[in-house]
C-alpha positions in Angstrom: -70.9 107.1 -43.9 -74.3 106.6 -45.6 -76.9 104.4 -44.0 -76.6 101.5 -46.6 -72.8 101.4 -46.3 -73.0 101.6 -42.5 -75.4 98.7 -42.5 -73.1 96.6 -44.7 -70.2 97.5 -42.4 -72.2 96.3 -39.3 -73.3 93.1 -41.1 -69.7 92.2 -42.0 -68.5 93.1 -38.5 -71.2 91.0 -36.9 -70.4 88.1 -39.3 -66.8 88.2 -38.3 -67.6 88.1 -34.6 -69.9 85.1 -35.2 -67.2 83.3 -37.2 -64.7 83.8 -34.4 -67.2 82.7 -31.8 -68.2 79.7 -33.9 -64.6 78.6 -34.3 -63.8 79.0 -30.6 -67.1 77.3 -29.6 -66.4 74.4 -32.0 -63.0 73.8 -30.4 -64.3 74.3 -26.8 -65.5 70.7 -26.5 -66.2 70.8 -22.8 -68.0 74.2 -23.1 -66.0 75.8 -20.2 -65.3 79.0 -22.1 -61.6 78.4 -22.5 -59.4 76.2 -24.7 -56.9 73.6 -23.4 -53.9 72.4 -25.5 -55.7 69.1 -26.2 -58.8 71.0 -27.6 -56.8 72.8 -30.2 -56.4 71.3 -33.7 -53.1 69.7 -34.1 -51.5 72.3 -36.5 -52.3 75.0 -33.9 -51.0 73.3 -30.8 -47.4 74.5 -31.5 -48.6 78.1 -31.0 -50.3 77.4 -27.7 -47.7 79.0 -25.4 -47.5 82.1 -27.6 -51.3 82.7 -27.5 -51.7 81.9 -23.8 -50.6 85.4 -22.7 -51.4 85.1 -19.0 -49.7 81.6 -18.8 -52.6 80.0 -17.0 -52.6 76.9 -19.1 -55.7 77.9 -21.1 -56.6 80.2 -24.0 -59.5 82.6 -23.3 -61.7 84.2 -25.9 -59.8 87.5 -25.3 -56.5 85.8 -26.0 -57.9 84.0 -29.1 -59.1 87.4 -30.4 -55.8 89.0 -29.7 -54.0 86.3 -31.7 -56.3 86.9 -34.7 -55.7 90.7 -34.5 -51.9 90.5 -34.2 -51.1 87.2 -35.9 -49.4 88.9 -38.9 -47.6 91.4 -36.8 -43.8 91.5 -36.8 -41.9 90.4 -33.7 -41.0 93.4 -31.5 -37.3 93.4 -32.4 -37.8 93.2 -36.2 -37.9 95.8 -39.0 -39.1 94.8 -42.4 -38.2 96.3 -45.8 -40.4 94.7 -48.5 -40.2 94.1 -52.2 -36.5 95.0 -52.8 -35.5 94.0 -56.4 -32.5 91.8 -56.5 -32.1 92.3 -60.3 -32.3 95.3 -62.5 -35.7 94.2 -63.6 -39.3 95.2 -63.0 -40.6 91.7 -62.3 -42.2 91.7 -58.8 -41.4 88.0 -58.4 -37.6 88.8 -58.6 -37.6 90.7 -55.3 -36.9 90.0 -51.7 -38.0 91.1 -48.2 -35.4 92.2 -45.8 -35.7 91.7 -42.0 -33.2 93.4 -39.6 -33.2 93.4 -35.8 -33.8 96.8 -34.2 -31.3 95.9 -31.6 -28.4 93.8 -32.6 -26.6 91.5 -30.2 -23.3 92.6 -31.7 -21.7 95.4 -33.7 -20.1 92.8 -36.0 -21.6 92.0 -39.4 -24.6 89.8 -39.1 -24.9 86.3 -40.6 -28.0 86.0 -42.8 -30.8 83.4 -42.7 -32.8 83.2 -45.9 -36.2 81.7 -46.3 -37.5 80.3 -49.7 -41.2 79.6 -49.8 -43.0 76.4 -51.1 -46.1 76.0 -53.2 -45.1 73.4 -55.9 -43.1 76.1 -57.8 -46.5 77.3 -59.1 -48.0 79.0 -56.0 -46.9 80.8 -52.8 -45.1 84.0 -52.1 -42.4 85.5 -49.9 -44.8 87.1 -47.4 -44.3 84.7 -44.6 -40.6 84.3 -43.7 -41.1 81.7 -40.9 -37.7 80.5 -39.7 -35.9 83.6 -40.8 -38.1 85.8 -38.6 -37.5 83.6 -35.6 -33.7 84.0 -36.2 -33.9 87.7 -36.6 -35.8 88.5 -33.5 -32.9 87.1 -31.4 -30.8 90.0 -32.6 -28.1 87.6 -33.9 -29.1 87.4 -37.6 -30.4 89.4 -40.5 -33.2 87.7 -42.5 -34.2 87.5 -46.2 -37.3 86.1 -47.7 -36.7 85.3 -51.4 -39.3 85.5 -54.2 -38.8 83.7 -57.5 -40.6 83.2 -60.8 -43.3 80.6 -60.8 -44.0 78.0 -63.4 -46.8 79.9 -65.1 -44.1 82.4 -66.1 -40.8 80.5 -66.4 -39.5 77.0 -66.3 -36.4 75.4 -64.8 -33.7 76.5 -64.2 -35.2 80.0 -63.9 -36.3 79.3 -60.3 -32.8 78.4 -59.0 -31.2 81.2 -61.1 -33.5 83.7 -59.3 -32.5 82.3 -55.9 -28.8 82.5 -56.7 -29.2 86.1 -57.8 -30.9 86.9 -54.5 -27.8 85.4 -52.7 -25.6 87.6 -54.9 -27.7 90.7 -53.9 -26.8 89.9 -50.3 -23.1 89.9 -51.1 -23.3 93.1 -53.1 -25.1 94.8 -50.3 -23.2 93.4 -47.4 -21.5 96.7 -46.4 -24.7 98.7 -46.8 -26.8 96.5 -44.4 -24.1 95.1 -42.2 -24.2 91.5 -43.5 -21.4 88.9 -43.2 -21.2 87.6 -46.8 -19.4 84.5 -45.7 -22.2 83.4 -43.3 -25.3 82.9 -45.3 -27.7 80.1 -44.4 -30.8 79.1 -46.4 -34.0 77.3 -45.4 -37.2 76.4 -47.2 -40.1 74.0 -47.3 -41.4 71.6 -50.0 -40.6 73.4 -53.3 -38.6 75.8 -51.2 -36.8 72.8 -49.7 -35.9 71.7 -53.2 -34.5 75.1 -54.0 -32.4 75.4 -50.9 -30.9 72.0 -51.3 -30.1 72.9 -54.8 -28.3 76.0 -53.5 -26.3 73.7 -51.2 -25.2 71.2 -53.9 -24.9 73.2 -57.1 -22.3 75.9 -56.4 -20.1 76.4 -59.5 -22.3 74.3 -61.8 -22.3 76.5 -64.9 -25.7 75.6 -66.2 -27.2 76.7 -62.8 -25.1 79.8 -62.4 -25.4 81.8 -65.6 -28.5 83.7 -66.4 -29.7 87.2 -65.7 -27.5 89.1 -63.3 -23.8 89.2 -62.6 -22.6 85.6 -62.3 -19.1 86.8 -61.4 -20.4 87.4 -57.8 -20.5 84.1 -55.8 -23.8 82.5 -55.0 -22.3 80.1 -52.4 -24.0 79.6 -49.1 -22.8 78.2 -45.8 -25.5 75.8 -44.7 -29.0 74.5 -45.6 -32.1 73.5 -43.7 -34.4 71.5 -45.9 -38.0 70.9 -44.8 -39.4 68.0 -46.9 -38.1 69.1 -50.3 -38.2 66.9 -53.4 -34.7 65.7 -54.2 -35.1 63.0 -57.0 -38.0 63.8 -59.2 -38.1 60.6 -61.2 -38.6 58.4 -58.2 -41.4 60.3 -56.4 -44.2 58.1 -57.7 -42.6 54.8 -57.0 -41.9 55.8 -53.4 -45.6 56.4 -52.6 -47.6 59.6 -53.0 -51.2 60.7 -53.1 -50.2 62.8 -56.2 -49.4 61.5 -59.7 -46.0 63.1 -60.1 -45.6 61.5 -63.5 -48.7 63.3 -64.9 -48.3 66.0 -67.5 -49.8 68.6 -65.2 -48.0 67.7 -62.0 -45.9 70.4 -60.3 -42.7 68.7 -61.4 -43.9 68.5 -65.0 -44.8 72.2 -65.0 -41.4 72.9 -63.5 -39.4 71.3 -66.3 -41.9 71.8 -69.2 -43.2 68.3 -69.7 -44.1 64.9 -68.1 -41.0 63.9 -66.1 -40.8 60.3 -67.4 -40.9 61.6 -70.9 -38.2 64.2 -70.2 -35.9 62.3 -68.0 -32.8 64.3 -68.7 -34.6 67.5 -67.6 -35.9 65.8 -64.5 -32.5 64.6 -63.6 -31.0 68.1 -64.2 -33.7 69.5 -61.8 -33.0 67.0 -59.0 -30.6 68.0 -56.2 -29.4 64.4 -55.8 -27.8 64.6 -59.2 -25.2 67.1 -58.0 -24.1 65.6 -54.7 -20.3 65.9 -54.2 -17.8 66.1 -51.3 -17.8 69.9 -51.5 -21.5 70.3 -50.6 -22.6 72.5 -47.7 -23.8 71.0 -44.4 -27.5 70.1 -44.6 -30.2 69.5 -42.0 -33.2 67.7 -43.4 -36.6 67.6 -41.6 -39.3 65.3 -43.0 -42.5 63.6 -41.9 -42.9 59.8 -42.4 -46.6 60.2 -43.5 -46.0 63.0 -46.0 -48.6 62.4 -48.8 -47.0 64.6 -51.4 -43.2 64.4 -51.1 -42.3 60.9 -50.0 -40.2 60.6 -46.9 -37.9 58.2 -48.8 -36.7 61.2 -50.8 -35.0 62.5 -47.8 -33.7 59.1 -46.7 -32.1 58.5 -50.1 -30.7 62.0 -50.2 -29.1 61.7 -46.8 -27.4 58.4 -47.9 -26.1 60.0 -51.1 -24.6 62.9 -49.1 -23.1 60.6 -46.5 -21.5 58.6 -49.2 -19.6 61.7 -50.2 -18.6 62.6 -46.7 -21.0 65.6 -46.5 -22.2 66.8 -43.1 -25.8 65.8 -43.1 -28.5 65.2 -40.5 -32.0 63.8 -40.9 -34.7 64.7 -38.4 -37.6 62.3 -38.8 -41.1 63.4 -37.7 -42.8 60.1 -37.0 -46.4 60.2 -38.5 -45.8 63.8 -39.6 -47.5 65.0 -42.8 -46.5 67.5 -45.4 -45.4 70.1 -42.9 -48.3 69.1 -40.6 -47.9 67.8 -37.1 -44.3 69.1 -36.7 -43.6 69.7 -33.0 -41.9 73.0 -31.9 -38.6 71.1 -31.5 -38.3 70.8 -35.3 -37.9 74.5 -35.6 -35.8 74.7 -32.5 -33.3 72.2 -34.0 -33.3 74.2 -37.3 -32.5 77.4 -35.4 -29.8 75.6 -33.4 -28.3 74.3 -36.7 -27.9 77.9 -37.9 -26.4 78.9 -34.6 -23.9 76.1 -34.9 -22.8 76.9 -38.5 -23.3 80.7 -38.6 -22.5 81.7 -35.1 -19.9 79.0 -34.2 -21.9 77.5 -31.3 -21.2 73.8 -30.7 -24.4 72.0 -29.8 -24.2 68.9 -32.0 -27.4 67.7 -33.7 -27.7 64.0 -34.6 -30.2 62.0 -36.6 -33.3 61.6 -34.4 -37.0 60.9 -34.4 -39.7 63.4 -33.2 -43.3 62.4 -32.6 -45.8 64.3 -34.6 -48.6 66.4 -32.9 -52.1 65.4 -33.9 -53.4 67.0 -37.1 -56.1 66.7 -39.7 
């Protein structure tokens, strides 16, 4: 290594150390050299027990540094196969990541938990599988993280057609990987929540089934976990939001190809509430009351519409929770139990309930 390059390397390394110390010192309000739960920012409090490796009730500098080094590491029992195309295409967005347990809890075919990312249909990627990873590390499930085309490339219904083709890939490859094709659950947040609810309510709707790929293979799923997904696009502004959803450049407008109030038919066609029927799959909805982007009322109205048709639906309200912010660990625990109930046959009923949000900024 030449001297200038070596000096640059040392400078970057020193800067990274200073940044880590600055962050730790900023949080360490009482300057005792360790972090308590109350000193952590709200969004990070849910990870406190995982980072507190010696279980002494505090996070040391060493534990904080270890979390930064290994934060993106896979859980010990999980193997990842990335960027598997689910169509005979070269589009990197039309691909999925597969997660399998190294040690399965059973030799029987595994149920599958799929994660669909958010990002307003215009951002985001499949790299972080969230709930699917938590399911897989138990040894009881396989996991899939689904990529789909964003709105800079394609408009509705391309996004849901991609997701359905990913579900068909699971069915076509069930024998190869040991999946149970009749036990597929889906979860997603925000735009991903919209897409998973659409998977739950639109099975057999011809306009949302036929596109690229073999639509003769079923895209049906068994159950849905929706984290604060939009369900009725035309009502988002009137229900209160910090974003102008009616604007020509809103995420919803970019999704359907024009301002939603000027293209009402398209907005209705892209709204899950439009397809609610008695045949819809069981749905667990989790939403914060102070969500500034997707109004909480979207989920309240969606639950009522599903209940009116006799669909098995449950709403978990995170009081004072934001757009995925402040959600306590129990929110994910309930979501995982929901999958265990519907995909593994466990019988631990989940009812409508209210959780208190953790502090967040």
